[in-house]
N, C-alpha and C positions, 0 to 999 in steps of 0.2 A: 535219312535212314532211321527207322524205328527199331530200337534195340530191345523192345519188350517181346515176350512170348505171347502169341495170339491166344485168346480164349477159344476162338473158333476160326476156322479157315476152310474155304473150299476154292474152286477154280475162279470164282468171281468176287467173293466177299471175305474180308478179314475183319474180325471183331477183337477189340482190346478191352480188357477189364482194367480201367485206369481213370484217373482224373484227366479230362480232356486237355487241360493246360500243359500237362506233362507230354502228351502225345503231340500236341500242336508245336511245342518247342523243339521236337525232334524232326519235324517236317521241313523240307527246304522250301524256299520261295517258289510259288507256282507249282507245287507238287501234285495238285489235283486239278481236275477240270472245273469243278463246281462244288459248292457247299450247299446242302439242303438239310435243314435242321429245324428243331422245335425246342428252343432253350427254355429252361424253367423260368417261372415268374421270379422276380427278385424279392428280397425280404421287404423292401419298401412297398411293393405292390400288394403283398400279402397283408402287411401291417395296416395299410390304408383301405383294405377291402372288408366288407361284412361277409360273414360265412354264408355261402350258398351251396346249392348242390351242383353248380357248374363244375365241370371236371377239374379245373385248376384249384378249386376251393372246397373239396369234399371233406366233410368232417372226419377227423382221425387220420387223414392222409399226411404222410411226411413229405417234406420238400427239400431239395438241394439247398444248401446254404450258399447263396450267391447274392452279391450286392450289385447295385447299378454299375459301379466302377468295374467289378468283375466282368459283367456282361459286355460292357463297352470294350474292355481289353480282349476278351475272347473273340468278339466279332471282328475286331481289328486283326487279330491273328488269323481268323478265317479268311479275311480278305488277302492277307499276305500269302497264304498257302494256295489260294484259288487262282486260277488263270483268268477268271472273269467274275462269275456270279456268286453271290451269297444270298440265298433265299431262306427266310426264316418265318415260320408261324410264331406270332408273339402277341402279347397284350398290346392294346392300342396305345397305352401310355409309353411303352418302349418304342413302338413304331413312330409315334409323333416326335419323341425325343431324337431319334435317329434321323428323322426327316429334317429337323432343325439343326442338329449337331451330329453328323454322321461319325461313326467310328473312324479312326485314322486310316487313311488309304482307301476309304469307300465313299460312294455317293448313293443316295437313295434315288432310284430310278422311278419307282412307283410304289404306292401302298395299295394292296389289294384287300379283298374281304372274303373270308370264308363264312357264309351265312349257313347256320346249322338247321337242317330239317328236324323238327320235333326236338328242340333243345331242352335240356334239363330245366326244371322250374327254379325260381328264386325261393330258397328255403325260408328266408326271413319274412317274405311276403310284404315288405315295405316299399317295393319298387319293382319295375319289370325286370325279368331275367335278361341278361345281355344277349345270349344266343348267337354271338358272332366273335370271330377273332380276326386280327389284322394279319396280313401277309406282307412282310417287308422284302421288296425286290431290290437288293443292293448290288452294286457292281464296283469293281476296282476303278478308282478315279484316274488311272493312267492308261486305261485301255478303252477302245470303242466297244460299246455293248452290242452284242449280236445274240439273236435267239431265233427259234424256228416257228414261233407262234404267229408270225405275220401281224395282222391288225387285231388279233383277238384281245379281249379283256382278260385281266388276271384275277377274275372273281369266280367264286364257286358257291353253289347251293347244294349241299350234300349232307347226309346224316353223319353224325360222329360214329366212329367204329366202336363196337362193343364186344365184350367177351374175349379180349386179347390179353387180359391180365395186367393192363396198365391203364391208369385213369385218363390219360391224355392222348390216346392213340388217334392218329389222323386217318382219314379215308385213303386207302391205298391208291385209288384211281387218281385222286388229286396229286399225290406225291409222284406217281408215275408220269403225270403230265408235267410237273415241274422238271423232272429229270429229262424227259424227252425234249422239252422246250430249251433247256439251258445246257445240254451236252450233245451237240450234234455228232452223230456217229457216221463217219465217212466209210463207204464200202472198202474193205480190205485193210483198213487202219485198225490199230489196237482199240479195244473198247475204252471209252472215256471212263475216268475215275471220279466218283462222287464221294465226298466226305460228310459224315454226320457225327459231330462231336458230342451230341446228346442223343444217343441211339434209342433210349427208352424201350419200347416194345419191338423195335427193329423194323418199323414200317419203311423207312428210307432204304434200308439194306435189302429188304424183301422186294420192294418196288424196283430197285436197280437190277436185281437179279432177274426179275420177271421180264424186263425189257432188254436184257443183254448188256448191261453196264457193269463195270467193276465198282466196288464200294469198300470204303474203310469206315468202320464204326467204332465209337468209343462210348463206354457206359461205365459209370462209377459204381453202380449198384449191382452186385454179383447176382442177385436173384433175377434181375432183368436180363443179365447176360445169359443166364440159363434159359430164360424164356425165349430170347432171340435165337440162341443156338438151336432150340427145338423147332422154332418157326422156319429157320433157314434150311433145316434138314428136310423139310417137306418138299417133295418134288412137284406137287400140284400147286397151281396158283390159287391163292386165297387172300382175302382182305384182312 
């Protein structure tokens, strides 16, 4: 049971302005059907990267203070509270590490790729721009993995979302696909619940609402909470 007052709430979505570690600690084991998220890059990745105009390294942009150990612990907690899948867009270095050494209680089922159409250029000009992100498809290691995607590949070729007030917004169609694949909704049953502990611009929450799923979001930055609340209050579907 979460003892915090929601920043925003409607029939399908609840948003908390808090550190995700606090909220995760309040959730029971297997409290949600799946986790779909986009964690921030860790301090190590930023330290080892040259500045570019890619979304995760925009000049002047502030980042959450998070270490590799923090991310590992948070992903392990996500696995604890999920009934199955933990799906995360992340830097390839994080995905490769989790493939070799998964967070406690999880196993890496597949690493997918989001290839960006018309990616931002490399500001330094000393190497090609990256133009893609890894997608870590992780699952509890004590459950059989099930999904509705059949034999489809878990890769996407889509442009990055722009104009949502957040530098790392993901394409809403891709996130809707994640939620559809990993939270089967049986007719007559309560809508599955998706958790996003790094809510950002609210794409996971908006995507869940668009396809009739319930969602819990957590965001530590109040300015983004305000952005999310406005986005969720819209009754029309938009990216």
